[in-house]
N, C-alpha and C positions, 0 to 999 in steps of 0.2 A: 333607518339604522344600519351600515356597517357591520356585516356577519365577519366575527374576526375566523382566520380559519388559521388551527391548529396542526400541527401534527410532531410527533414523534419519529423519531433517529435513530435507528439502533443498528452494532454490527461492525464486523472486524479489519474491514478496510476503508481508513479515513476518508485518503483523498477522492476518490467522486461525489462521497458523504458528504464532504464538503463544496463541491462540484452542484449540487444538487441543493445542498445548503443557502447557496447564493444567488442560485434561481429566485426559489421561495420566499427570499429575503427580500430581494426585489420586488415580488409580487404581492408584499403586505404578510406575508407568514408568518404569523404566533410559533416557535422550533423549538426543541428541549428535544438534548441529543446525552444519551443515557454511553455511558463508555466508562473506561477506568480513570480512578484517582492517580490511579501509578502503574508506570510500567514494566515493574518486576513483581513482584509475590513477596513481600520480607522488607522492601526498600522503600526509601521517601525520594527516589527520584518520581515527579512528575510526569506527566503522561503525556505523548504528543498530541492526543484529544483532548485533554483536557487546559492545555495551551491553548492551544490553534480555535477552540471552539468558546474559547475566552473572550477571541476578538472579535469576534462576530455578536450580533444583535441575537444571542438563545442560552435558553437557558441550559447550565453543562449541570446534568442531575448523574455525581458517582455511581456505580452502580458494576456490584461481581456476582456472577454467575460459575457453576462448576462446571467443568469440557466434560461432555462425554465419555468415557471410556474406551480407549478400544483394546489395549493391553492391560494384562494384571499387574498391577505392582503395589507396592505399602501406598501407594498416595490415593492408589482406588479410590477408598472411602472418605476422606475430608472433601475431597472433589464431589464424592454422591450425594454430601451433606450437604453443601452446596448449592447443588441444583434448585430440592425443594424452599432451599432461601431466599433465592434466585427468584426465582416465581412468584413467592408471596409478597415479596418486596416491588417485581414488576405491575402484580394487581390490585397493591395501595398506591401505589405514584402514577398508573392510566388512569386507576378511578380520582384522584385529585384532577388529573389535568385533563381530564377525557378531550383526547384530540380526537380528530375528523380523521384522520390515517395514520397508520405505522408503516414508516417506508424501512424494511431491513435489508442489513449489504450481506446477510451471513452471517456463521461466525459465533460461537459458542454465547454470546451475551445477547445476538438477536433470537438465540432460541426461547427462551422461560418471555421475554418481552411480547414477541407476537405471540405465542400460546394465550400468553394469560389477556390481553388483546382480543383472541380469538371468543373467551367465554365471555370478556365485556361486552363483545359483538360490534367490536372496532376493528373496521376493513383494515389487511396488510397486504403489504405490496413486498418485492423482495426482488435483489437487483444480483444474480450474480456474475461473478466478477472473470472470473479462471473457461479453462477449455474443457473443464471437468467440474461438474456442481458435485457443492461436498456434502457431510452430511449435514449440516445443520441446513440448507438452505433445501437438499431433498423432503427434510419433514417439514418446515416451513412451505416450500412448494404444492402441498397435498392440499392444503387448505386459504392457501395467500388465493387473493381477488385475481392477482396476475402477478407472474414472476417477467421481468427486464433479464433479458442474455446480452451478452457481449459477443457469441461467439455463437457463427449460423450454424455450426453442427458439434453445441455443448452437446458432452458426452453424461451419465447419467439424469438426465430428466424424467423425475416420475410422468408415468401415459398422463397421469391425472392432470398432471399439475397446466395451467393454462398459461401460456409463453409468445413473448413477442424481444423480434431483436430491434433491441433500441443503441448498443452498444457501448463500450466505455463512456461513463458519464467523466468528463476533462471540462477541467477546472479555467474560469476567464485570464487566470494569471499567463497558464503552460497556452493557451489558445494567442495569448497576444504578448507572449516573450519575445526579449531582444536576446542575443550575445549579453554575458554579465561582462563586465569590465574591471574585472580581475587580472593580472597585469599582461599587460596587451601587444608583451611578445610576439613574433611571428612562431612560434613555437607550437604546436599542435596542443591542447589541454586534455588532459584523460583524470573522470570524475570519478575517483574509489570507492562506493557506499557500504554498507552493511546493513543498508533501512534503513525505518528510525529509531532501532535501539541501537546501531554499532553493530558489529561483529570481530569478539575477538581473534576467530580462527581466521576472516579476509586482514589484521591490524598485522598477526601475529606472520603471516605470507607476506605484508608486501614493507615491512618494518625495513628486514637485511636489503633488499636490495630500492630505496626509498632514492639515496644519494646516484643511482649509475643512471635507473630512471627522470630524473632531474639534470640529466646533459642532455635531453632531449626531448622533455616533456614541462610544460605547468599543470603544475596534478591539485588537487582540489581535493581533500581526503576527509570525508564524516564517519569520525570513530566512536563516535554515539559516546555512552557513561558506563562501559563494557570494562571488568576489569576491574569493579569500584575505582572508576578511572586512570587507575595508573598508566593504560596506552595510551589515554591523553598528554599528562603527562611528558610519560619517555619524547612519544614525538615531539613534543614544543621545544625538549630537552637537546633533540638532532635540530632540527628548524636553526634553534639558538645559537649552534655547532658552527652551521653553516658559515661558507663565504655567502654577501648580500649580496650579490648577483644572483644568487644559485639559490639564496632561501627567499627569496621574494619571489620564487616562481611557485613556491609553495604552501598553501594554504591548508590550515586544521582548524577543523569547527567538529563541534558535541553532536550534534544537528543542526541541519539543512533549514532553515525558514522555508514555509510551505509555499511561499508566494514565489520564491528565489531558485526554488525547483526548475522551474520550465526554462529560465534562461541557461542552468549554466545543464540542461540536457541538452538546448541551441545550441552552446560553445563546442559541449565534446566532442574528439575524433569517436575515444574512443572510453567506453564503460565497463567498470571492475564493477561489480557486487553480486549480491543474491539473485535471484529469477522471482519473486513474488509476482503477484496481478499488475501492480502498480506500474513497477519494477519493465514489465515484460510492453505495461502498454507504450509507457512512454518513450522506452526504446521505439514500439513501432512508431509512434505521431511521429517521432523527430526523425526516423530512418538512421539511427546510430548501432554501429560498430559494437563490438560487446563480448568480454569476456565474463564467464557466468560460474559460480561458482554456487550450486544450488542447495537451499538449508539438508540438510540428511534426513533429521524427523522435521519438518512441513506433514500435515497433515495429510495422508494417502498419497503421498509422494506428490503435491499438486506443486513442487516447485521445479522439483525433476521434470513431470511435463511439457510446462511451462519450457523448461530450457533446452528437453530437444526440440519444442516446438519452432524456437527459434534460431537452430542448428539447423533444424531442417529446410527451413528458410535465406539459409546460407548470409544470417545476422549474426549468430555468435558460436565461440569456441565455448565447449563445457567441460572445466574440469572437478574431479570431484576432492569435495573435502578431504576426507581420506588418506588418499594417495599424492594430492596436491607439495607442492614444495615453491620454496624463492623463484629458484632456478626457472620450473615448470611455470609456474607463472612471470615469470620474466618473459618467457619465451611466446608463450601466448601472446602477451599483451602487443610483443614487436609484431608478430606475425598478424593479428588482428588491426593495428595502423596503417602495415603492408598492405592489406586485403582489399577490394573493391562489392561492395555491399552490388549484390543480382536487382536488375531492375524485378520490380513487384510492383504489386496496387491492391488495396484495402482487402479488394476482392478474394483476392489471392490467397493472402494471409486470412482470408476468413473471421477476423477481427473488425470491429467494427470500432466509431467512433459516434459520442454525441456532445458534440463542443458547446460548452454553457451547460448540457445535461437538458436543454431546451427540448427533444422526440423525451428523453420521459421524465419530464412536469407537465408538457401538453397532454400525455396520456394520464395522469393524471388525474387533471381537472376533467378527465373525460368521465373517470371514475365515479368521481367523487357528484357527477349531474343525472 
């Protein structure tokens, strides 16, 4: 009788998790994904993970947990109360599922699931996507069977952690991506993204200069549901007011289908966006020029460090959100478009790639055997 291999996947970064899911599902694994049901607290907008995971043969388990407080604010008590609740929920769910392994991708959701797994005797592995290990992974890494790394010289790795550099898992749709079919004019394509949830700050900066940019670029703008959807409505109104030829160069979407991301990155001449781990990896993988506006309040200034990493490599112009203006953003976009990328290799960047997550999954099999 064939033994069904079961795994629980949890954590902050969806894109590499999907790459691993695709590889495991192809090998006949039964998967359970612990994630947020809604993207923002207090709003009923389905999260990207709940929408995306439902497309695969994997069970999505709605899960919430408190964030470890870094500063004292009025939110500290509700967040602290969520931590034991999340842990107990994870304990109950894992006891029902009884997976052979837990695969964490860091972040506050992975912490209670990983600790509950440790208590139940379930092996835990975790993957770090950034150049500096986050707090959750530093804690999980102390007892995980293995911590996978994306960078050769990842910072803040616990001395007791068992590590292996396998690289950033890249989805099959990224590896096999062709250029997008959006408006095949000879103009270069500008991709503007605020990340999976969009960014009101980026939308606000780009809105006044869109008409001008459309003279020289085709534009795909992923605006999200930010500002209660008002940004999307304003942008659609602007698009509809443009002459037909100019309007055809402008595509507005709330979210980008995860399978289309690779095609858009491959076609883009310049990318404007945040500097999260996935964006940085995709920029490096496709060797694209970027204008980056790091999220000011990202954990441990992660996005600022990511942006500096690309800036030092000569791949990005970095703007401070608190100082950026529409004019400075416009100038940065044109400067990036005219610049030439330096010659570099995967080794010189120290960021490794794991196409279709094959390295990670192969080592996973060795851990379980």
